C-alpha positions in Angstrom: -23.6 40.1 80.2 -27.3 40.2 80.6 -29.4 37.8 78.6 -32.1 38.5 76.4 -34.8 36.2 75.6 -36.8 36.1 72.3 -40.6 34.8 72.3 -42.3 34.8 69.0 -45.2 33.4 67.2 -42.9 32.1 64.6 -39.3 33.1 64.7 -38.6 33.6 60.9 -40.0 37.1 60.7 -38.1 40.6 59.8 -37.8 41.7 63.4 -36.4 38.5 64.8 -34.1 38.1 62.0 -32.7 41.7 62.4 -32.7 42.6 66.0 -29.9 40.3 67.1 -27.2 42.0 64.8 -28.6 45.4 65.7 -28.0 44.6 69.4 -24.8 43.5 68.8 -23.9 46.4 67.0 -25.5 48.8 69.5 -23.5 50.8 72.4 -24.9 48.1 74.5 -23.2 45.2 72.8 -20.9 44.5 75.9 -23.8 44.5 78.2 -26.7 42.6 76.4 -26.9 39.5 74.2 -29.7 37.6 72.6 -29.2 34.1 74.4 -32.4 32.2 73.9 -35.2 32.0 71.7 -38.7 30.1 71.4 -41.3 30.1 68.9 -45.0 29.1 69.6 -45.4 27.1 66.1 -43.7 26.3 62.9 -45.1 27.6 59.9 -44.8 26.0 56.4 -42.6 28.0 54.2 -40.5 29.7 57.2 -37.2 28.7 58.4 -37.2 26.1 61.3 -36.2 27.7 64.6 -33.3 25.4 64.9 -31.9 26.6 61.8 -32.5 30.3 62.8 -30.8 29.7 66.3 -27.8 28.2 64.4 -27.5 31.2 62.0 -28.1 33.8 64.9 -26.0 32.1 67.3 -28.8 31.8 69.9 -29.7 28.9 71.9 -33.1 27.3 71.2 -35.3 27.1 74.3 -37.4 23.9 75.0 -40.4 26.2 76.1 -41.5 29.5 76.9 -40.7 29.2 80.7 -37.1 28.6 80.1 -36.8 31.9 78.3 -38.5 33.6 81.1 -36.7 31.7 83.8 -33.0 32.0 82.4 -33.1 35.5 80.9 -32.8 39.0 82.2 -35.1 40.7 79.9 -37.8 39.4 77.4 -38.8 40.6 74.0 -42.1 39.3 73.2 -42.2 39.7 69.3 -44.9 38.6 66.8 -45.2 42.0 64.8 -47.6 40.6 62.4 -49.9 38.7 64.6 -50.8 41.1 67.6 -53.8 39.0 68.6 -51.0 36.3 70.1 -49.3 38.9 72.3 -51.5 38.7 75.2 -51.0 34.9 75.5 -47.2 35.0 74.6 -46.8 37.7 77.2 -48.8 36.2 80.2 -45.7 34.3 81.8 -43.1 37.1 80.9 -45.3 39.7 82.6 -45.7 37.7 85.7 -41.8 37.5 86.0 -41.1 41.1 87.2 -38.3 41.4 84.5 -38.5 44.0 81.8 -40.7 43.0 78.8 -40.7 44.6 75.6 -44.0 43.8 73.4 -43.5 44.7 69.9 -45.9 46.7 67.8 -48.6 46.9 67.9 -49.3 46.0 71.4 -52.7 44.2 70.8 -55.5 44.3 68.5 -58.0 46.1 70.9 -57.7 48.8 73.6 -59.2 46.3 76.4 -56.6 43.9 75.4 -53.9 46.6 75.8 -55.3 47.5 79.1 -55.2 43.9 80.4 -51.6 43.6 79.4 -50.7 46.8 81.4 -52.8 45.8 84.2 -51.1 42.4 84.5 -47.5 44.1 84.4 -48.5 46.4 87.2 -49.8 43.6 89.5 -46.6 41.6 89.3 -44.3 45.1 89.1 -43.2 44.0 85.8 -41.6 47.0 83.8 -43.3 46.9 80.1 -42.9 48.9 77.1 -44.4 48.9 73.7 -44.4 51.3 70.6 -43.2 51.9 67.0 -39.7 52.3 66.2 -40.6 55.6 64.5 -40.9 57.2 67.7 -37.2 57.2 67.8 -36.3 59.0 64.6 -33.8 61.6 65.3 -35.0 64.1 62.9 -38.6 63.7 64.3 -37.5 63.8 68.0 -35.5 67.0 67.2 -38.4 68.7 65.8 -40.5 68.0 68.7 -37.9 69.1 71.2 -36.4 72.2 69.4 -39.4 73.6 67.3 -42.4 72.3 68.7 -42.1 72.1 72.4 -44.1 74.2 74.7 -46.4 75.4 71.7 -49.9 74.2 71.0 -50.3 71.7 68.2 -53.3 71.9 66.5 -52.8 69.8 63.4 -50.7 67.0 62.2 -50.7 64.9 59.0 -48.7 61.7 58.7 -48.0 59.5 55.5 -46.8 55.9 55.2 -46.9 52.5 53.5 -48.3 49.1 54.5 -51.3 47.4 55.7 -53.5 49.2 58.2 -53.5 46.4 60.8 -49.7 45.9 61.3 -48.5 49.4 59.9 -51.0 52.0 61.1 -49.1 52.2 64.4 -46.1 53.8 62.8 -48.2 56.8 61.8 -50.4 56.9 64.7 -47.3 56.8 67.1 -46.0 60.0 65.5 -49.4 61.5 65.4 -50.1 61.0 69.1 -46.9 62.2 69.9 -47.4 65.4 68.0 -51.1 66.0 69.0 -51.3 64.3 72.4 -54.1 62.0 73.6 -57.7 62.6 73.9 -59.0 61.9 70.4 -62.9 61.5 70.2 -63.7 60.4 67.0 -62.0 59.2 63.6 -63.5 59.0 59.8 -62.2 56.7 57.2 -62.6 58.7 54.1 -60.2 57.0 51.6 -60.7 54.3 48.8 -59.7 51.0 47.6 -56.2 52.4 46.7 -55.3 54.4 49.8 -56.5 54.8 53.5 -57.2 58.1 54.6 -58.2 58.6 58.2 -59.2 61.8 60.0 -58.5 62.0 63.8 -60.6 64.5 65.5 -60.3 65.8 69.0 -63.1 67.8 71.1 -61.1 70.8 71.4 -60.4 71.3 67.8 -57.1 69.5 67.2 -57.1 67.2 64.1 -54.8 64.6 62.7 -54.7 63.3 59.1 -53.6 59.8 58.5 -52.8 59.0 54.8 -51.6 55.5 53.9 -50.7 54.1 50.5 -48.0 51.5 49.1 -46.0 54.5 47.6 -46.1 56.9 50.6 -42.9 57.3 52.6 -43.0 57.6 56.5 -43.4 61.4 57.1 -45.0 64.0 59.4 -46.0 67.6 59.0 -47.1 69.6 62.1 -48.6 73.0 62.6 -48.0 74.6 65.8 -48.1 77.9 67.7 -49.1 81.1 65.6 -49.0 79.9 62.2 -45.6 77.8 62.7 -44.9 74.7 61.0 -42.2 71.8 60.5 -42.2 68.8 58.1 -40.3 65.7 59.0 -39.2 63.7 55.7 -36.1 61.9 56.7 -36.6 58.7 58.6 -33.5 56.8 58.1 -32.2 56.2 61.7 -35.1 55.3 63.7 -34.2 51.5 64.3 -30.6 51.8 65.6 -32.1 54.4 67.9 -34.9 52.1 68.7 -32.7 49.3 69.6 -30.8 51.8 72.1 -34.1 52.8 73.8 -35.3 49.2 74.2 -31.8 48.2 75.6 -31.9 51.3 78.0 -35.2 50.1 79.1 -33.8 46.9 79.9 -31.2 48.6 81.8 -33.3 51.0 83.9 -36.8 49.5 83.9 -38.2 52.8 82.7 -40.0 52.6 79.5 -39.6 55.8 77.3 -43.0 55.3 75.7 -45.9 56.6 78.1 -48.6 54.1 78.8 -51.3 56.6 77.9 -49.8 57.3 74.4 -49.6 53.3 73.7 -53.2 53.1 74.9 -54.3 56.0 72.8 -52.6 54.2 69.7 -54.4 51.0 70.6 -57.7 52.7 70.8 -57.2 54.5 67.5 -56.2 51.2 65.6 -59.3 49.3 66.8 -61.5 52.4 66.2 -59.9 52.9 62.8 -60.6 49.3 61.8 -64.1 49.4 62.8 -64.5 52.7 60.8 -63.8 50.8 57.6 -67.3 49.3 57.9 -68.9 52.9 57.7 -66.7 55.1 55.5 -67.0 58.7 55.5 -68.8 58.7 58.8 -67.5 59.8 62.3 -67.1 56.8 64.6 -66.5 57.4 68.4 -62.9 56.2 69.6 -63.3 53.4 71.6 -62.8 54.1 75.4 -61.9 51.6 78.2 
């Protein structure tokens, strides 16, 4: 049985609380187990890691180095504090063992590029993405209807805060439209975030984020063809399977170029809030 180690900023958060059970229920349950966990700091009002480990049947590691040394694969969590990813992933990325970094990979393109550079330097397989990448209806639409046809427009919807949830829509948007965005415009208001993503060749994406908006995407492609995906109910089990497949093979299913594009769009989108209704050039490395 291969051992997975959890490294987190604080362990009592939704992903850490649910991933162990998802792994135990996956098709890889006889090959992988969450064996060790470590958190950087205790947070008032959050469950102590000793209690978390007892409830999750996971051993508490005395330090981050122990997780890296004793485990075969590492998950760097901290999904709500991406600014901690670079520090928390430093030792794992030097290990040569597969490392999954939770979403979003980093608060800036430069930080994301440094993470990939460090992984390459130490020949460490690394992967980071949104779980929505693996929704079966979305994957099937791209493979069966869109494949091989030019996509000129895509529109996404979803809930949540821009800092932590924009990645989910942008992951789908970049998968549909591809990389190479040149500018973005924030044109929403205090009740909703609306962002336009523009490409120099005429491709365009629309990002709509408000509390009541479910995750969805509509894609226009080919000669007047289109498809809408509104069923997003199986992405987490499929994401867990993809992550464990990555741990097993060392081959990430989320391309580096797309992950970096998403990091650039999040950084630029955040900057664009300062000058709404104006085009802001996408940050480049």
